[in-house]
N, C-alpha and C positions, 0 to 999 in steps of 0.2 A: 487377934489383934489385927488390924488393917491400918497400914502404911502406906501413905502417899508418896510420889516419887518425889526425891530431893538429890539436891546434886551433892557430891562425896569430896570433902576434902582430901588433898594430895596429903597420902602419907610417906616417909620416907622406906627404911630397912623393913623389911617382913621377918621378924621371928619368931611369928607363930601365926599357924593357919587352922580354919574349921576346914575340915574336907569330907562334902556329902556326899554319901555312896548309894547308887543304885541297885548297888547288888553284883555288878556283872565285874568280875576281874578285869578286863580288859579295858574298863572306864577307870575303875578305882585305881590302878597301877599308873596309869598318867598322871593323875592327879599327887599321890604320893612321892612318885618321880620328880613332878615339880619341887614340891616342897624339900627334897634331899638337896638336889641341886642349890636350892637355897641356903641349905642346911637351917633348916628353921622346923621348931617343934611343932606338931600339927594331932590333932584329935579328928577322928572320923565319927560321922553320925550318918546311920542308914537313913534315908528318906523314898517315900514312896505314897502317890497318890492315893486317895479315897478310892478314887473310881475311874475309869474312863471318861465318865461324864467331867469329873472334878480338873482331868486332864486339857479335855476340850475348851473348859470354862477357863483355864489357865491364860490361854491363847489371846483370848478375848479381853480380860483382864488386862495382860500386859500392854495389849496395843491402847489400853485407857490410862495406861500410867498409873494403876492401883494394884497394890499388893497386900496380901492376906495369908496367915499360916494356915488358914481354916480348910484348904484343898487337901493336905498332905494328913496323913496320919502322924500324931504327936510324937515327937522326938525330943530327947532331952538333951538340953543343948548346955553345955559346961559352961557356969558362970565364969568366965576370964573374958579376958580382951583378945581379938584376933586383930593381924592387920588384914587378913584378907578370906575371902572364903572362898573354896576353890571346888570345881566340879565337872563333871563329863558325864552326858546322858540325858536323853529328854526328858527325865521325871526329875533332874535337879536343877534346873535354869532357871523356874519361876519361882522356887524357893530360894536359890542361889541370891536372887534381886531382893528378896523380902528380908534374908538373913543381913547380908551386907549392909542394907540400910539401917536395918535395927542395931547392928552392931558399931557403927560406922566403920566400916572394912570395905577394903577395895574386891569387888567382884571379880572373879575369873574363871573364865571356862576353857576346859582343854581341847575343847572340839567347838566346829561351829553350831551354836545354837539354833538349827533351823526352825522356823516357826515362831519363834520370838524375835523380840526387836533387838537388833544387834548394838545396844548401850551400855555393856557390858564395861567396867575399868580397861580388863583385858583380855582377849579373846585369840587363843592360839588355834589355827584352822589348818588341816591338812591341802597339801597344793590339790592333791585331786578330789578334794570337793568345790573348785572352781570358788573359793571366797571371794565377796567384793575389797575393792581396794579401798580402806578405810585405817586413819592414823592408829585406832586401838587393836587393828587384827594383824597379828604375827602371823606369816605363812609358815607353816614347817613342811620338810619334804615327806615326814612318819610321823608316827605317833610317839608322844613323850616317853621315853624309857631310861631306865636307870638301873644298872646290870650290877647286882652283887651275888660274885660265885660264893655257892653253898659248901663246897666239898662232899657232894654226894657222889661225885663221878670223879673217880681219878685215872687217867690213862696210863698204861705201862709200858706205850710203845707210840710210835706215830699213829694219832687216829683222825678218823673223821665223825662228824655226828650226821646223825639224822631224825628230825624231829617231824610228827605225825600228826595232822588233824583229823579231818572227819569235812562230811558235808554240812552245806549251810546252804542257804534260797538261793545262792549265785554260782555255786559249783557242787559237783557231785566228785568224789570221792569212790573209785572203785579198785575192786583186788585186781582185775586186769591190767588197767594201766598202770596201778602202782608197783606191781609185780614187774613187768616190762622196766621200768625206771629204778627198782633195788635192783635187778639183774646185770644193767649195764654198768650202775654203781659199783656193786661186788666185785663184778668183774675187772673195774680199771682201775680198783683200790686193793688189788690182790697184796697182803703181807701186810698191811694196815690194821691198827684195830678199829673193829665199827661199834660205835654206840648208837643206840635208838632207843627215842622214848616217845610215846604215844599222849595224846592228850585226854580231856574230857569229854570231846567230841566223838571220839576214836570209834567206830562201830564193831561189833563183835567178830564182822567177818575179816575186817582188816586186822584186829588183833593176832587172830588164828593165821592168818597169812604172816606176818611177822615172827609169829611164834614157829614157824616153819623153817626157819631160814637160822642157821648158828651165828649168829649176831654175839660179840664177845661181852657185851653189856645191855642190856633191855630193860627198860622199864614199861609196865602195862600199867597206864595210869589207874584201869577199873580196880586193879590189884594192890596197886601200890602207888597211893595220892602225893609222888613227890615230883618237882619238877627240875632236871636238872641241866636245863638250858643254859643258862648261866656258866654253867662247868665247861659244857660243851665248847661253847664262845671263848671261854680262856682256855682249852689245852687242845683241841681240835684244829687242823689246818684246814678243815673244809667242813662247811656245816650246810646239808641240805633241809629246806624246807616247805611244807605243801602250802599251796597257794592261798588256802582259807583263811589265814589268820594276819591281820595287819599287824597285830600286837606281836606275835613271835617274829617276824619279820622286822619289824620297827627294831625289836632288842638286836638282831642278829648284825643291823648295818651301823649299830650307833655305839657299838664297846669290840675289843679284840682286836684279835687279825686275822679273823678266820675269813678265806674266802666265801661267799654267800650264793649258793647255788638253790633258787625256788623250782620245786616242781609243780607245773603244769598241770591242774583238773580238768575234768571236762566242764564245760559253758557251754549255753546257749548263744553267748555273744560277750561285747565288754560291760563292762560292769565297774563299780569304783575299785574294786580288787586289782582288776586286770590293768585297771589306769593308774593306779597306786604303784603295782610292780613294772609297768612300763616306764614310769616315769623315775624309778630309782634306778631302773637298770641303763635308761639314756643317760644319767649321771654318773655310773660306773659303781653304783654302791653293791649291785647283785647280777646276776645271769641267770635268765631263764632257762633250765636245763632242757636242754633237744639233744641230748645224747651225745654231745661235746661237753668237754669241760673249759672253765675259764678262769682265769684269777680276776677275781674283783673284791677288792678288800678294803676300799674306801670306807671312811666311818663318819657318821654323823656326828659333830659335837652340839649337843643341845643347849648347853648352856651358853653359847653366843648367839641363841636367839632370845634369850632373856633379856628385856630391856635394860638399861643401866640402871633407871629410877627405879627399879624394882630391887636390885642385887641389894 
């Protein structure tokens, strides 16, 4: 099916949205968070380009205002009415435009859709991506996050939480650096309950390091794939998070009352992650751990960033 670009009609309250998922939790969770802030029902549909060639073609067709669903693998779209199509991630943006037109719904992205025309109805863009000033672009200090404690972890005395990620193309998480940081934390918080969780990216070497400590509560994600981060934010006075994940940091600076400390990792230079953390530190949402401990528990209210005409 092929659609030409069409002007979209303004709609009022969003009661049901279609979420397009590229399979990356950090992207999908932003879209789900948006729906939950709206108290809107939602369906999730996985999407994927047929090939890298198809993705390349989508950039060209978008510039031509020409939309088709032939570039993606087929997905069953529920036969219901939607008020909006919501997505994050480069595999979703072109199909978002196609489906929003087909369904006569608003097109909404939770990140800056780089490479595509910025003519979505609403774009949420993180400040560290330096988005242009446009009426349909809302700048955010962090990724959209909606926190719901799960009761996985329950503190029995004053506690702190430590969230450990892993290396990515911008950072290297080494056992030597992390051990230095953990030793300082353990020494400073004597008498506290210390709760630790790793993530899907945490390497085996780091898992072994974590196991070498006598922490009060430990989740090794590769052995027990649960996520107690929301519980840490609810119950811990301080939460330490490695600098590799904007998603985890966004959760920490948007809910609860915990002080947030970001554990710096090895990096060859400035990147979007360091700019992200630097901006949040400047605004008082977190402290970049340097061996000292600081009270930083200012929280982001994402609800106030949603335009009134959408609520």
